[in-house]
Z-matrix of the N, CA and C atoms (Angstrom, degrees):
N
C 1 1.433
C 2 1.532 1 108.47
N 3 1.281 2 117.74 1 137.79
C 4 1.438 3 122.18 2 -178.94
C 5 1.558 4 109.43 3 -82.85
N 6 1.323 5 114.81 4 151.52
C 7 1.435 6 120.74 5 -175.46
C 8 1.543 7 113.85 6 -58.49
N 9 1.338 8 115.13 7 -38.47
C 10 1.468 9 119.43 8 -177.40
C 11 1.470 10 112.39 9 -67.44
N 12 1.314 11 117.40 10 -21.37
C 13 1.494 12 120.60 11 176.74
C 14 1.527 13 108.36 12 -71.71
N 15 1.359 14 117.58 13 -39.33
C 16 1.470 15 121.09 14 175.42
C 17 1.528 16 110.40 15 -63.95
N 18 1.339 17 117.24 16 -36.88
C 19 1.466 18 121.67 17 179.97
C 20 1.551 19 107.96 18 -65.28
N 21 1.329 20 118.92 19 -42.83
C 22 1.463 21 122.25 20 178.76
C 23 1.540 22 108.52 21 -58.94
N 24 1.318 23 116.87 22 -43.04
C 25 1.456 24 120.86 23 178.86
C 26 1.548 25 110.05 24 -62.66
N 27 1.349 26 118.05 25 -40.51
C 28 1.466 27 120.23 26 176.40
C 29 1.498 28 112.25 27 -62.14
N 30 1.352 29 115.92 28 -42.77
C 31 1.499 30 120.39 29 177.74
C 32 1.528 31 112.34 30 -61.32
N 33 1.377 32 116.33 31 -41.20
C 34 1.434 33 120.37 32 177.42
C 35 1.526 34 111.85 33 -61.84
N 36 1.352 35 116.75 34 -42.66
C 37 1.464 36 120.24 35 179.74
C 38 1.551 37 110.49 36 -66.42
N 39 1.304 38 117.89 37 -37.41
C 40 1.485 39 119.45 38 178.01
C 41 1.507 40 109.74 39 -64.26
N 42 1.305 41 118.14 40 -37.40
C 43 1.436 42 120.79 41 -177.32
C 44 1.532 43 111.14 42 -67.82
N 45 1.322 44 118.59 43 -28.43
C 46 1.491 45 121.12 44 177.65
C 47 1.474 46 111.42 45 -69.09
N 48 1.340 47 117.42 46 -37.22
C 49 1.443 48 122.09 47 -179.75
C 50 1.517 49 112.76 48 85.26
N 51 1.326 50 115.53 49 172.76
C 52 1.463 51 122.59 50 -177.76
C 53 1.523 52 111.04 51 89.48
N 54 1.322 53 112.62 52 142.13
C 55 1.443 54 118.81 53 -176.39
C 56 1.525 55 114.82 54 -55.88
N 57 1.344 56 119.49 55 -45.55
C 58 1.456 57 119.25 56 178.21
C 59 1.531 58 114.15 57 -55.66
N 60 1.356 59 116.12 58 -40.82
C 61 1.454 60 121.51 59 179.11
C 62 1.521 61 109.36 60 -68.89
N 63 1.315 62 119.74 61 -39.17
C 64 1.454 63 121.79 62 -179.15
C 65 1.512 64 110.05 63 -67.69
N 66 1.308 65 116.45 64 -38.42
C 67 1.488 66 118.12 65 176.98
C 68 1.516 67 111.50 66 -66.52
N 69 1.352 68 117.80 67 -37.99
C 70 1.414 69 120.91 68 177.43
C 71 1.524 70 109.89 69 -68.48
N 72 1.308 71 117.16 70 -35.29
C 73 1.469 72 122.07 71 178.68
C 74 1.547 73 110.00 72 -60.75
N 75 1.324 74 116.55 73 -39.52
C 76 1.449 75 122.30 74 179.49
C 77 1.564 76 108.81 75 -60.31
N 78 1.353 77 114.78 76 -43.24
C 79 1.483 78 118.62 77 179.79
C 80 1.524 79 110.03 78 -63.64
N 81 1.315 80 117.42 79 -43.51
C 82 1.470 81 121.64 80 179.39
C 83 1.534 82 109.92 81 -62.89
N 84 1.332 83 117.69 82 -38.75
C 85 1.466 84 121.51 83 179.24
C 86 1.517 85 109.53 84 -65.04
N 87 1.337 86 117.04 85 -38.80
C 88 1.475 87 120.64 86 177.76
C 89 1.538 88 110.58 87 -62.53
N 90 1.311 89 116.52 88 -44.70
C 91 1.450 90 120.06 89 177.01
C 92 1.533 91 111.05 90 -62.64
N 93 1.319 92 117.72 91 -38.30
C 94 1.482 93 122.01 92 174.81
C 95 1.532 94 111.10 93 -57.45
N 96 1.319 95 115.32 94 -45.36
C 97 1.497 96 119.66 95 179.38
C 98 1.515 97 111.05 96 -63.54
N 99 1.304 98 116.46 97 -44.50
C 100 1.476 99 118.71 98 -177.66
C 101 1.535 100 110.95 99 -64.80
N 102 1.298 101 116.58 100 -45.07
C 103 1.474 102 119.01 101 -177.60
C 104 1.507 103 111.67 102 -70.99
N 105 1.330 104 119.12 103 -38.91
C 106 1.442 105 122.43 104 174.67
C 107 1.557 106 109.96 105 -64.14
N 108 1.315 107 116.44 106 -40.73
C 109 1.457 108 121.05 107 176.01
C 110 1.486 109 112.51 108 -61.35
N 111 1.322 110 117.76 109 -43.62
C 112 1.480 111 120.41 110 177.92
C 113 1.519 112 111.39 111 -61.86
N 114 1.322 113 116.19 112 -43.88
C 115 1.491 114 119.49 113 -179.31
C 116 1.555 115 107.87 114 -63.75
N 117 1.316 116 117.29 115 -38.51
C 118 1.474 117 120.63 116 179.38
C 119 1.455 118 110.86 117 -65.65
N 120 1.349 119 118.81 118 -47.82
C 121 1.451 120 121.94 119 179.60
C 122 1.543 121 111.11 120 -57.27
N 123 1.320 122 117.34 121 -43.54
C 124 1.442 123 120.90 122 177.93
C 125 1.524 124 111.70 123 -63.11
N 126 1.316 125 116.78 124 -42.23
C 127 1.464 126 121.19 125 178.79
C 128 1.500 127 112.12 126 -62.07
N 129 1.362 128 116.38 127 -34.05
C 130 1.447 129 122.59 128 -178.68
C 131 1.535 130 112.31 129 -83.89
N 132 1.340 131 116.14 130 -0.61
C 133 1.445 132 119.45 131 175.65
C 134 1.520 133 114.53 132 93.19
N 135 1.314 134 120.31 133 14.02
C 136 1.430 135 120.68 134 174.95
C 137 1.531 136 108.64 135 -92.12
N 138 1.329 137 116.43 136 111.07
C 139 1.485 138 118.54 137 -177.79
C 140 1.529 139 111.30 138 -73.82
N 141 1.291 140 115.26 139 143.66
C 142 1.454 141 122.01 140 174.67
C 143 1.484 142 107.39 141 -81.22
N 144 1.352 143 119.13 142 121.87
C 145 1.468 144 121.60 143 -177.89
C 146 1.536 145 108.09 144 -61.42
N 147 1.337 146 116.61 145 142.61
C 148 1.486 147 121.77 146 179.57
C 149 1.524 148 109.08 147 -56.77
N 150 1.318 149 115.50 148 133.85
C 151 1.437 150 121.36 149 176.61
C 152 1.531 151 116.12 150 79.78
N 153 1.338 152 116.99 151 -7.43
C 154 1.463 153 121.37 152 -178.61
C 155 1.538 154 108.23 153 -75.46
N 156 1.325 155 116.34 154 135.02
C 157 1.430 156 120.21 155 174.74
C 158 1.522 157 109.90 156 -72.04
N 159 1.318 158 115.81 157 142.63
C 160 1.446 159 122.21 158 -175.86
C 161 1.574 160 111.77 159 -54.44
N 162 1.338 161 113.06 160 -41.65
C 163 1.479 162 116.28 161 -177.90
C 164 1.514 163 112.17 162 -64.83
N 165 1.319 164 116.97 163 -45.82
C 166 1.447 165 120.26 164 -178.92
C 167 1.546 166 110.49 165 -64.20
N 168 1.302 167 116.51 166 -42.14
C 169 1.451 168 121.88 167 -178.69
C 170 1.555 169 109.28 168 -61.49
N 171 1.332 170 117.52 169 -48.80
C 172 1.461 171 120.53 170 179.17
C 173 1.501 172 111.70 171 -65.95
N 174 1.330 173 116.88 172 -39.81
C 175 1.430 174 119.39 173 179.21
C 176 1.544 175 111.85 174 -60.56
N 177 1.322 176 113.75 175 -41.26
C 178 1.463 177 116.56 176 177.77
C 179 1.521 178 115.82 177 -65.15
N 180 1.334 179 115.31 178 -37.45
C 181 1.438 180 118.70 179 -176.31
C 182 1.549 181 114.85 180 -92.24
N 183 1.351 182 114.15 181 -24.53
C 184 1.478 183 118.30 182 -174.17
C 185 1.513 184 111.39 183 -125.59
N 186 1.351 185 117.20 184 16.40
C 187 1.465 186 119.55 185 -170.22
C 188 1.528 187 114.57 186 -49.67
N 189 1.277 188 117.85 187 -49.18
C 190 1.467 189 120.89 188 -176.80
C 191 1.567 190 110.79 189 -63.54
N 192 1.300 191 115.40 190 -45.05
C 193 1.457 192 119.05 191 -178.83
C 194 1.518 193 111.25 192 -68.71
N 195 1.309 194 119.56 193 -41.94
C 196 1.464 195 123.02 194 -179.85
C 197 1.529 196 107.99 195 -63.08
N 198 1.303 197 118.78 196 -46.22
C 199 1.437 198 121.92 197 -179.24
C 200 1.527 199 110.36 198 -58.38
N 201 1.331 200 116.46 199 -43.18
C 202 1.475 201 120.82 200 -179.66
C 203 1.522 202 110.52 201 -63.08
N 204 1.349 203 115.91 202 -46.47
C 205 1.441 204 120.98 203 -178.06
C 206 1.521 205 111.53 204 -65.52
N 207 1.363 206 114.90 205 -43.56
C 208 1.504 207 117.33 206 178.41
C 209 1.505 208 111.64 207 -63.91
N 210 1.337 209 116.43 208 -37.90
C 211 1.445 210 119.42 209 174.37
C 212 1.507 211 113.38 210 -59.57
N 213 1.332 212 114.60 211 -43.95
C 214 1.470 213 118.13 212 177.98
C 215 1.525 214 111.41 213 -66.53
N 216 1.324 215 119.41 214 -38.32
C 217 1.465 216 123.56 215 178.64
C 218 1.576 217 107.12 216 -63.47
N 219 1.341 218 116.41 217 -44.28
C 220 1.458 219 118.48 218 -177.96
C 221 1.544 220 110.47 219 -63.89
N 222 1.323 221 116.66 220 -41.76
C 223 1.443 222 120.02 221 179.59
C 224 1.551 223 110.07 222 -64.23
N 225 1.306 224 116.68 223 -41.32
C 226 1.460 225 121.81 224 179.15
C 227 1.537 226 110.42 225 -60.73
N 228 1.322 227 115.54 226 -43.61
C 229 1.481 228 120.37 227 176.79
C 230 1.504 229 112.35 228 -60.21
N 231 1.367 230 116.00 229 -44.54
C 232 1.462 231 117.72 230 179.72
C 233 1.497 232 113.14 231 -66.71
N 234 1.344 233 117.56 232 -37.74
C 235 1.433 234 119.55 233 178.24
C 236 1.499 235 110.60 234 -65.03
N 237 1.323 236 114.80 235 -43.09
C 238 1.505 237 119.88 236 179.49
C 239 1.528 238 109.68 237 -62.11
N 240 1.320 239 116.85 238 -44.34
C 241 1.465 240 120.88 239 -179.14
C 242 1.559 241 110.75 240 -63.15
N 243 1.340 242 116.95 241 -44.18
C 244 1.458 243 120.53 242 179.07
C 245 1.543 244 111.72 243 -63.07
N 246 1.323 245 116.55 244 -34.16
C 247 1.445 246 119.55 245 -178.08
C 248 1.523 247 111.89 246 -72.83
N 249 1.337 248 116.90 247 -18.69
C 250 1.459 249 121.44 248 179.52
C 251 1.558 250 111.72 249 -98.99
N 252 1.322 251 116.12 250 -6.77
C 253 1.452 252 120.01 251 -176.56
C 254 1.531 253 108.42 252 -98.67
N 255 1.330 254 116.87 253 120.45
C 256 1.493 255 119.61 254 179.43
C 257 1.528 256 111.97 255 -61.78
N 258 1.299 257 114.25 256 146.03
C 259 1.473 258 119.76 257 172.98
C 260 1.421 259 112.47 258 93.82
């Protein structure tokens, strides 16, 4: 599955609303980042070691960037959730 398909799923979940869906959306967004990162690494000539799980491989090569982006995604979800919560 391509990363952007996970991102579409995250967007659909955000549109539904509610905390459980927003939390699920964050997970889908993380998968989108990992899969897009893997495709990018391959395009840039970084081979995936045989038998290596995609998550571990991307974490090793993109760990700082992925953590930053996931942190930003998490913050965006919290801000969006707070803006929809009365009071």
